[in-house]
N, C-alpha and C positions, 0 to 999 in steps of 0.2 A: 504494500500500500504506500501511497505517496505521503511523505511527512515533511513538515516545515522544518527549516534549519534552526537549531538551538542558537539563540542569541546570547550576548554576554551576560545580561541580567539573569536569564534562565540558568546559565552555567554557574553563576554565583549562588543561586538558590540551591542547586543540586549539591554544590560543594559545602554549603552551610549544613545541608542534611547529612553529608558525609562526616562532618565533625562529630555528630552525636554518637554513633556507635564506636568510632575510633578513640575518642577521648575517654569513654567509659571503660575501655580496656585497662588503662593505666591509672586513672584518677582515683579509683577505689583502693588501690594498693596503699596509697598514702593515708587513707582514712581507717585502716583496719584496727589499729591500736585504739582509736577513739570509739569505734563500734564495739570492740570487745569490752571496753569499760562500761559503756552505756547499756548494752544488751546482755551483758554477762555471757558472751559467746566464747565457746571453747575453740581451740586451735583447729579442730576438724570442721567445726561450723564456719569458721572464718574461711577456711580453704574452700568449702562448698559455696559460700557467698560469692567468691571469685569464680569458681569453676562452673556453676550452673549457667552463668551468663554466656561464657564461651561455648558450653555444650549446646545450649538452646540455639545460639547464633549459628554454630557450625552445622547442626542437624537440619535447620530450617532454611539454610541458604539455597540449596538446590530447589526446594519447593518454592521459595520466594521468586527465583528466576523463572520457573515454569508458570507461576501465577501471573507474573508480569507479561510474559509472552502471550498468555491466553486472554487476559482481562484488561490489559492496558498498563503500561509501565508507570505512567504518572499516577494512575489510580491506586496501584499497589504501593507505590512510593509514599503517597499521602496516607494510606492506611497504616503503613509502617511507622511513619512519623507520629501519627495519632496514638498508636499503641505504645510507642516509646515514651511519649509525653505522659500518658496515663500511668505507665509503669514507673517512670521517674518520680511522679508525685507520690505513688504508693511507697516507693523506697524512702522518700523524704519524710513520710509520716509514720513509717513502720515502727511499732513498739515491741516487736518480737522478732526473733531470728527466723521463725517460720514464715512470717509475712514478708520479711526482707528477701528471703530466698525465692519465694514465689514471684515477688516483684522483679527481682533480678532475672529470673528465667523469662518473664514476660518482656523485659527489656531486650533480651536476646532474640526473642521472636520478632519484635519490632525491628531490631537492627537487621535481621536476616531478610526482611521484606524491603528494607531501604537500599542496602548495598548493591544487589545485582541490578536494580533498575538504573542506577547512576551510570555504571560502566556500559550497560547495554544501550542506554539512551545516547551517550556520547558516541558509541560505535555506529549507531544507525543515523543520527541526525547531523553528523559532522564529517567532513572529508578533507583530505589534503593537509595543509599546514594548520588549519583551524582544529582538525582532529588531533594532530600531533601536539599542538599547544595545550589542548584540553586534557589530554592524557598526562602531559607533564604536570599540569596543575593538580590533577587527580592524585598522582603519585606523591606530589609535594605536600598536599594537604593531609593525605593519609598518614604519611610519616611524621609530619610536624604535629599532628594531633596527638600522637603517642607521647611526644615530648611535652606538649602543652598540658596533658593530663598530669604528668609528674609535677610540673611547676605550679599549675593552677590548684591542684589538690592540696599541696603543701601550704600555699597562700591562704586558701579558704579555711583550712583547719586552724592556722595560726591567727587569722584575722577574726574568726568567730563572728561573722557578720550577723547581726540580729539575734545572737545567741543560739543560732541553729547548729553550730559545730559541724560534725561530719555530715549532717543532713544536707548542708548546702552544696556538697559535691554532686548531689542528685537534682536538687531544686534548680541549680544553675542551667539545667537543660530546658526548663519550661519556656523561657522567652525565645530560645532558638527554635523550639518546636512551633510556637505560635507564629513566628516570622515565616517559617517555611510553609506552614499550612495556609497562611494568608496569601502568600505570593506565588506559590508553585502553580496553582491552577491557571494563573494569568500568563506566566512567563515560560513554563516548561511545556513543550508540545507533547501531545499524547501519541504514543506509538504502541502497536501490538501486531501480532501475526494475523494474517488474513483468515487462517483456519485454526480453530482451537483443537488442542490435542488432549486426550483424557489423562487424568492424573495417574501416575504409576504408584499405586498404593504399596505394592510389594517392595519396590525399590526404595520408597520413602522409609518404610519400616526397617529394612535391612541397613540402609545408610544410617538411620538413627541408632540402631544397635551397634554398628561398628564404631561410630564416633563417640557414642556414650561410653562404651567399654574403654576405649583408648583414653579419653580425657578424664574420666572418673579415676581410672587407675593411676594416671599421672598426677592428679590432684591429691589423692589420698594415700598413694604408695609411700612417700617419705614419712607421713605422719603415722601410718599404721605399720611401719617397718617392713613393708612389702610382705605382709601376711598373705595367707592363701587366697582370700577373696580378691586381692589386688592382682595376684598372679593369674587367677582364673579369668579375670576381666581381660588381661593382656593376651591370654590364649584364645579367648573368644573373638578378639578383634580380627585376626586374619580369617577366621572361619566365616564371620559375617561378610567380610570383603569378598571372599570366594563365592559365597551364595549370591551376593549382589552382582558380581560379574556374570555368573551363569544366568541369573534372571534377566539381566539387561541384554545379553546376547540372544536369548530366546525371544524376548519381546521385539527386538529390532529385526530379527529374522522373520518374524510374523508381521512385518510392516507396522509395528507399534511404535510408541514414542517413550523409550525408557527415560527415567529421571536423569541418569548420567549416560548419554548415548555412547556406546563403544566406538562408533564412527568418529565422534568428536575427540575421543581419547586417542585415536590413531593419528590425528593430525600432528605433524612434527612440531609445529609451533606450540600446541597445547602441551604435548609431552615434555618439551623443553621447559616451558613455563612451570609445569608441576615440579620438575626436578630442581629448577632454580628456587622455587618456593620452599621446598624441603631443606635445601642446603642453606639458603640465606636467612629466611625468616625465623628458623629455629635458632640460628646464631644471633639474630637481632634481639629477640626476646630474652635469650639466655645471657647476652651481653648486658642488657639493661638490668636484669635481675642481679647478676653477679657484681657489677660495678656498684649498684645501689647498696647491696649488702656489704661490700667492702667499705664504702664511704661511711655507712652508719655503724656497722658492728666493728669494723677494723680501725676507722679513724675518728669515731665518736661524733660525726655530724648529725644534726637533727634531720627529720624528714624534709623540712623546708629547705635547709642548706643542701641536702642531697639532690633535691629537685632542681635547685638553681645551678648545680654543677652540669646539668644537661642543657642549659640555655644556649651556650655557644654551639653545641652540636646541633640543636634544633634550628638556630639561625642559619648556620652553614648548610644544613640540609635543605632548607627552604630556598636559599639563594641558588644552590646547585640545581634543584628541581626546576626553577624558573629558567635556567640556562640549558636544561636538558634537551629541549627541542633543537636548539642551535647545534649542540654537540652531536646529536643523532644525525642531523642533516649533513654534518661535516664528516663524521667518522663512521656512520652507519650504526645500526643497533648493536651489532657484535662489537665494534670498536668502542662504543660508549660503555657497554657492559664490562669489557676488559679493562678500560680505563678506570671505571668505578671500583672494580675489584682491586686494581693496583693501588689506587689512592687509599682505599680503606686498609689494605694490608700495611702500607707505610704508616698510617695512623695508628694501627694496633701495635706495631713495633715501637713507635714513638711513645705510646702510652705505657708500654712495658718498661721502656728506658726511663721515663719520667718517674714512675712509681719506684723503680729500683734505686734511682739516684736521690729522690727527695723524701722517701719514707723515713719516719712517720710525719714529717712536716709537709704533707701534701695538701695544698689549699686549692680552692676552686679556680683561682687564676693560673695556678701551676698547670692545671689540666687543659687549659684552653687550646694551645697549639695542637695537641694530639687529638682532642675531641673535634676540633674544626675539620681536620683531615678526615676523620672517621665519618662525620656528617656529610661532607662533600661526596665521599665515595659511596655511602649508602644511598644518596639521592639519585645517582646515576644508575645504580643497580635496580632500585625500586621502579624508576620510570621506565626502564627497558623491560622489566617484568611484565607490565601491563601491555606495552607495545608489542612485545614478542608473543605473549600468550594469546592475545586476541587477533593477531594479524591474519591468521588463516581461517578464522571462524566465519561461516556464512551468516548473513544478517538474520535469517529465520531462526538461527540457534544462538543469537547474541545473549539472550538471558541465560541459557544453559551454560554457554561458555564462560560467562562472567561468574556464574554460581560455582562452576567446577574449580576455577582458579581461586576464588575467594574461600571456598570450603577447605582446600588444601592449605592455603595461606593461613587461615585461622587455626587449623589443626597444628601446623608447624609452629605458630606463635605459642600455642599451648605446650608443645613438645620441648621448646627451647629451655625454659627454666628447669625442667627435669633433667635434660641431658647435660647442659653446662653447669647447672646447679649441682648435679650429682658429682661432676668432676671437681667442682669447687669444694664441696663438702668432704669428698674422699681425700683430697690433698690437705685440707685444713686439719683433719683428724691426725695427720702425721706431721704437721708443720705449723704454719701461722697464716694470717690473712694475706700477707704479701706473697708467700709461696702459692697460696690457693688462687689468687687472681692472676698471677703470672702464668700458672699452668693452664688456667681456663682460657685466657687470651691466646695462649699457644695453640690450644685445640681449635679455637675459632680461626686462627691463621691457617691451620691445616685444612679446614673445611673450605675456606676461601680459595686455597690453592687447588682443591679438587674442583671447585666451580670454574676456575680459570682453565684447567685441563679439559673439563667437559665442554666448555664453550669453544675452545680451540679445535676440538675434534668434531664438532657438529656444525660444519659450514652450511650444510643443506638447509638447516632451519632458517637461515638468514637470507635465503634467496628471495627476491621480490615476489610479492603476492598482490592480488587485486582486491581481496576482501577487506583490507584495512581501510582503503580509501585514503 
């Protein structure tokens, strides 16, 4: 169907909506201590408050993409913003752990309805340089929001505006939700597929089982000392994935529309994007977790001070993302990705050297040179992730493609703290905080080197395609 082109104001509205789910991934971490004191929450309950959001988000992403394809992406986007706003209000007034968990899960559902519509709308309504610039902004805002959450959360807790304390980290979402709800209908064009496809109920349930098992195990495993229920969940994860693959293949062979189409997963661009997501985003979240832990537990900084240590990284990230379109035009997607990996690896080496030379007198300003390099490098990697992953996706599968990439991205973000956090903890038990963060950053360097090798060996993925526009 013919759709009007997205204008600048509409793009800003979509990006404002993107801030909501991305900020909430990190802003809550800063408020956990205050929540524990107010609600008398245990460590396991706090872990679940964080985990249920990511689990609901990841489980419902593919369904959110399918609903947008069928019923209109703007309509589902607005529904997601409305659900997210109601859930944020419930979080802000919650007087029990149970209500807060329910509201956090509802936030995850709203977020899953929001995110696929943004990338799919950009993919369909924009072409050429306008499309490339919008994808750069999308990647820039997404990464910057993760940093904003750390800084804003610390500020809101310290400022205690209106006496709301930790509740303000949720209530701050309400004016953004209202702005998006008021403006989106006017400035964001409606897009949807000409033919609706039935919902893949079996695929939805199997995907929910796979993601739920993985992310619950990762959230509760360290707290429960990897007891048998956690191991059982990890064993069930690949079994659910296998059943999901079989179900999807059967449905596609019968000319049906599986939730995660195997034909989509066979596209070189999508497969490369998924590999990039696992290698990079698990490192990203693990890096944020390990460095924040080092700053607070190892150097004695407050949550607010720890959040401020990421400001330079966030600013560099945003500046890099704004330049990413120009870099991609000059070097190509592969060249921009390799450059981003190289800059980040230099930044990681600089951070290791800074910590080794300045410990324990490591201040926020001491970290700026290294974190600026890391932020620049990350910005080019993230912006090419979306460009590469969606480049070969047909327009009628834009929602599914966006949802597949976002699902693996969110799962990798949940995987990171367990992987690199596990490395950190294991080294710390036999040494100290300096040894632990040095070893953890070393593991991240190895994973980035693997990404460089993988990128260098996959030239076919970067051949020009027509689907991107």
